C-alpha atoms as one frame of an Amber mdcrd trajectory, in Angstrom:
protein
  14.849  -0.037  15.784  14.481   3.506  14.482  12.286   4.114  11.415  14.089
   6.401   8.972  12.291   7.881   5.939  14.029   8.831   2.740  12.236  11.701
   0.978  15.183  12.572  -1.267  13.610  11.327  -4.488  13.770  12.858  -7.937
  11.166  11.083 -10.061  11.940  12.662 -13.444   8.241  12.680 -14.316   7.475
  11.197 -17.694  10.962   9.783 -18.296  11.849   6.089 -18.112  14.459   5.498
 -15.412  16.364   2.166 -15.376  16.405   0.675 -11.891  18.118  -2.614 -12.713
  18.460  -4.690 -15.911  14.969  -5.337 -17.268  13.218  -2.893 -14.916  12.376
   0.738 -15.710  10.325   3.221 -13.721   8.029   5.936 -15.120   6.533   8.177
 -12.399   3.187   9.918 -12.903   2.922  13.626 -12.041   0.152  13.042  -9.482
   1.997  14.442  -6.463   0.047  14.745  -3.235   0.078  14.085   0.529  -0.676
  10.365   0.024   1.100   9.825  -3.301   4.362  11.701  -2.495   6.088  12.597
  -5.811   3.627  10.474  -7.809   2.732   6.879  -8.575   5.548   4.725  -9.919
   4.693   2.584 -12.944   7.228  -0.181 -13.634   8.028  -1.667 -17.020   9.370
  -5.189 -16.507  11.108  -6.976 -19.359  12.716  -5.990 -22.672  11.168  -7.097
 -25.968   8.234  -8.494 -24.025   6.950  -6.269 -21.190   4.666  -6.233 -18.182
   3.288  -2.867 -17.081   2.950  -2.851 -13.292   0.603  -0.251 -11.728  -0.276
   1.799 -14.816  -1.184   4.752 -12.600  -3.798   7.502 -12.804  -5.917   8.175
 -15.891  -3.620  10.973 -16.981  -3.098  11.352 -20.753   0.452  12.681 -20.380
   1.436   9.737 -18.176  -0.101   7.178 -20.522   1.646   8.864 -23.480   4.942
   8.661 -21.585   4.369   4.940 -20.943   3.691   4.303 -24.616   6.891   6.144
 -25.633   8.891   4.051 -23.127   7.223   0.826 -24.338   8.101   1.683 -27.941
   7.973  -1.385 -30.180   7.939  -3.924 -27.353   4.977  -6.267 -26.914   3.018
  -5.750 -23.664   1.915  -9.143 -22.418   0.407  -8.168 -19.056  -0.925  -5.126
 -17.206  -0.372  -5.925 -13.527  -1.797  -4.242 -10.461  -0.664  -4.283  -6.855
  -4.172  -3.192  -5.781  -7.212  -1.236  -6.929  -6.686   2.241  -5.511  -7.340
   4.687  -8.305  -3.851   6.242  -8.394  -2.675   2.770  -9.443  -5.523   1.345
 -11.496  -7.304   4.169 -13.348  -4.983   4.015 -16.381  -5.350   0.220 -16.756
  -8.229   0.503 -19.285  -6.313   3.144 -21.268  -3.172   1.070 -21.478  -5.201
  -2.014 -22.378  -6.888  -0.065 -25.163  -3.561   0.919 -26.622  -1.714  -2.385
 -26.156  -4.361  -5.104 -26.143  -2.765  -6.660 -23.051  -4.933  -8.297 -20.366
  -5.312  -6.708 -16.946  -4.115  -9.028 -14.155  -4.568  -8.407 -10.437  -5.619
  -9.822  -7.099  -9.246  -9.179  -8.053 -11.823  -6.532  -7.311 -11.799  -4.354
  -4.237 -12.850  -6.377  -1.219 -13.996  -5.190   2.201 -14.042  -7.118   5.430
 -17.261  -5.412   6.580 -19.686  -2.701   5.408 -18.471   0.785   6.431 -20.470
   2.249   9.369 -22.120   5.590   8.790 -19.395   7.457  10.655 -16.674   6.421
   8.213 -16.921   9.321   5.815 -13.243  10.182   5.430 -12.094  10.104   1.815
  -8.411   9.737   0.858  -6.941  11.177  -2.358  -6.192   7.650  -3.563  -9.783
   6.413  -3.552 -10.844   2.866  -4.275 -11.632   1.916  -7.868 -14.999   0.238
  -7.262 -15.668  -0.274 -10.983 -12.433  -2.131 -11.643 -12.601  -5.521 -13.416
  -9.597  -7.747 -14.195  -9.197 -10.160 -17.092  -7.317 -12.589 -14.867  -7.155
 -12.908 -11.111  -3.961 -13.892  -9.336  -3.716 -15.833  -6.093  -0.829 -15.987
  -3.704   2.049 -17.911  -5.257   0.843 -17.583  -8.854   3.439 -16.825 -11.494
   3.428 -14.450 -14.434   5.950 -15.069 -17.196   7.167 -12.012 -19.133   9.640
 -13.109 -21.794  12.640 -14.439 -19.896  11.443 -12.833 -16.638   9.142 -14.429
 -14.093   7.111 -12.688 -11.404   5.603 -14.322  -8.318   2.477 -12.872  -6.740
   2.823 -12.405  -2.999  -0.464 -11.740  -1.167   0.122  -8.799   1.170  -3.280
  -7.639   2.467  -3.429  -4.820   4.949  -3.325  -1.552   3.052  -5.989  -3.091
   0.841  -7.544  -6.555   1.026  -6.564  -7.356  -2.556  -2.974  -6.051  -2.332
  -0.254  -8.065  -4.039   3.495  -7.585  -4.038   5.470  -9.084  -6.876   8.846
 -10.839  -6.542  11.150 -10.863  -9.524  12.156 -14.505  -9.486  15.892 -15.236
  -9.516  16.772 -11.814  -8.118  16.491 -10.165  -4.711  13.929  -7.650  -5.996
  10.385  -7.136  -4.704   7.825  -4.688  -6.079   6.211  -3.752  -2.770   3.351
  -1.516  -3.981   1.902   0.542  -1.127   2.600  -2.150   1.453   6.158  -0.981
   2.180   7.355   2.484   1.189  10.545   4.294   2.131   9.161   7.855   2.305
   6.273   7.259   4.753   4.286   4.709   6.685   1.367   3.073   4.882  -2.185
   4.199   5.542  -4.314   1.271   6.704  -7.889   2.376   6.088 -10.838   0.206
   7.130 -13.037  -1.312   5.853 -10.790  -2.711   3.085  -7.667  -2.170   5.145
  -6.831  -4.249   8.211  -4.101  -3.671  10.752  -3.945  -7.333  11.753  -3.540
  -8.318   8.100  -0.967  -5.590   7.562   1.241  -6.836  10.399   0.952 -10.449
   9.236   1.920  -9.342   5.726   5.027  -7.625   7.070   5.982 -10.908   8.693
   5.462 -12.691   5.372   7.975 -10.398   3.710  10.513 -10.974   6.511  10.358
 -14.651   5.697  11.206 -14.079   2.069  14.657 -13.664   0.430  14.180 -10.330
  -1.353  16.358  -7.423  -0.225  15.703  -4.627  -2.766  12.181  -3.210  -2.515
  10.712  -1.084  -5.289   7.654   0.722  -3.889   4.821   2.355  -5.806   5.697
   5.762  -4.305   9.204   7.083  -3.651  12.592   5.618  -4.341  14.067   2.115
  -3.976  14.598   0.634  -0.507  18.014  -0.933  -0.512  17.658  -2.890   2.739
  13.987  -3.931   2.616  13.883  -6.385   5.551  15.561  -3.892   7.895  12.954
  -1.285   6.892  10.158  -3.803   7.491  11.435  -4.490  11.009  11.451  -0.752
  11.680   7.897  -0.453  10.317   6.781  -3.224  12.660   8.393  -1.535  15.657
   6.762   1.783  14.647   3.318   0.183  14.490   3.763  -1.372  17.928   4.827
   2.047  19.238   1.649   3.592  17.750  -0.463   0.870  19.313   1.095   1.357
  22.729   0.556   5.134  22.406  -3.122   4.542  21.667  -3.506   2.280  24.727
  -1.617   4.767  26.912  -3.860   7.657  25.774  -7.033   5.616  26.290  -5.776
   4.994  29.849  -5.228   8.749  30.195  -8.842   9.548  29.239  -8.938   9.932
  25.447 -11.968   8.063  24.150 -12.597   9.077  20.589 -10.623   8.785  17.336
 -10.187  12.619  17.027  -8.855  12.797  20.580  -6.447   9.979  19.945  -5.216
  11.459  16.666  -4.606  14.851  18.355  -2.503  13.201  21.044  -0.722  10.388
  19.145  -0.053  12.400  15.961   0.847  15.724  17.496   2.091  18.224  14.873
   0.632  16.221  11.973   0.219  17.914   8.599  -3.554  18.685   8.477  -3.761
  17.154   4.999  -2.884  13.767   6.535  -5.442  13.928   9.346  -7.945  11.698
   7.506  -5.356   8.998   6.919  -4.194   9.176  10.556  -7.797   8.770  11.718
  -8.308   5.689   9.583  -5.013   4.097  10.661  -5.976   4.807  14.279  -9.326
   3.126  13.635  -7.481   0.130  12.154  -5.410  -0.167  15.366  -8.582   0.120
  17.462 -10.353  -2.591  15.427  -7.428  -4.925  16.062  -7.322  -4.079  19.758
 -11.071  -4.718  20.108 -10.777  -8.131  18.446  -7.910  -8.998  20.810  -9.994
  -7.987  23.840  -7.694  -5.154  24.933 -10.101  -2.315  24.029 -13.894  -2.082
  24.159 -16.227   0.259  22.270 -19.886   1.326  22.308 -20.654  -0.557  19.125
 -18.790  -2.000  16.139 -15.523  -0.079  15.744 -16.047   3.092  13.634 -14.721
   6.636  13.512 -17.596   7.966  15.651 -17.498   5.425  18.499 -16.219   5.807
  22.018 -13.383   3.540  23.225 -11.937   2.488  26.545  -9.588  -0.195  27.903
 -11.258  -3.525  28.437  -8.472  -4.921  30.565  -6.082  -3.233  33.026  -2.952
  -4.027  30.966   0.251  -2.173  31.678   0.971  -1.802  27.978  -0.370  -3.392
  24.813   1.555  -6.278  23.267   2.618  -5.968  19.656   0.096  -6.496  16.880
   0.106  -9.518  14.655
């Protein structure tokens, strides 16, 4: 299945855009190589609202949100995860609305980062974040006559949640599934094995319309998820093939697997490559000269013809 990206997206920064009844999008003007045209904040509800992913701590964006909210009551400030382009404005919106901040909890890591992991992405982790209420998988949030279900989707971040709009075929997919690009999976809080399992979780669900945190709507979400899975398996096989051909470091693998890559995305590609290597080491396909990290050497542990799919 071929992965097709849609980069034809006009965000209309600062303006509320109705996506479907009861759902409006306001996109922050924080364009960049990892945020595309900006972070999408969603206003869910009518007289009673939830603000999903309030975005960066940008005064113009927060002012635009308050204009769009108008006289409605904000009952919840929801977060898909605690990367700063999503969460930094949460305290500002709480200050102006009094609504509680609700999320999957603080940033979590699966292991301490080794010294070699010094790559920093534009959308850094909000280590100081604190929620008023923590959601678990399957928890519900009622917003007026609308109901949202929290769907645990770790992978891009360990605390990542998607939100299903109950009674519709709509899923707010955060950074887990986007239509303009693949998702960066950056250890130590990102995990490729978790990411692939979370894609399978979405395939088992009924939602068809995905509303991501960056870029436009994905009309056929499950088909796009299947293409993302196939793409990740292709990347994994390319890593194994290049290890067999003599590449032994993350920079060597990135140069071969991501030929022609925009240099601004090199850090994200290195971390996603590391995430694949971590998964391959756990599965016994690849070995390394220490715990997987950006500065390790890697080689095939078994003489496999090609690597099986992740997850």
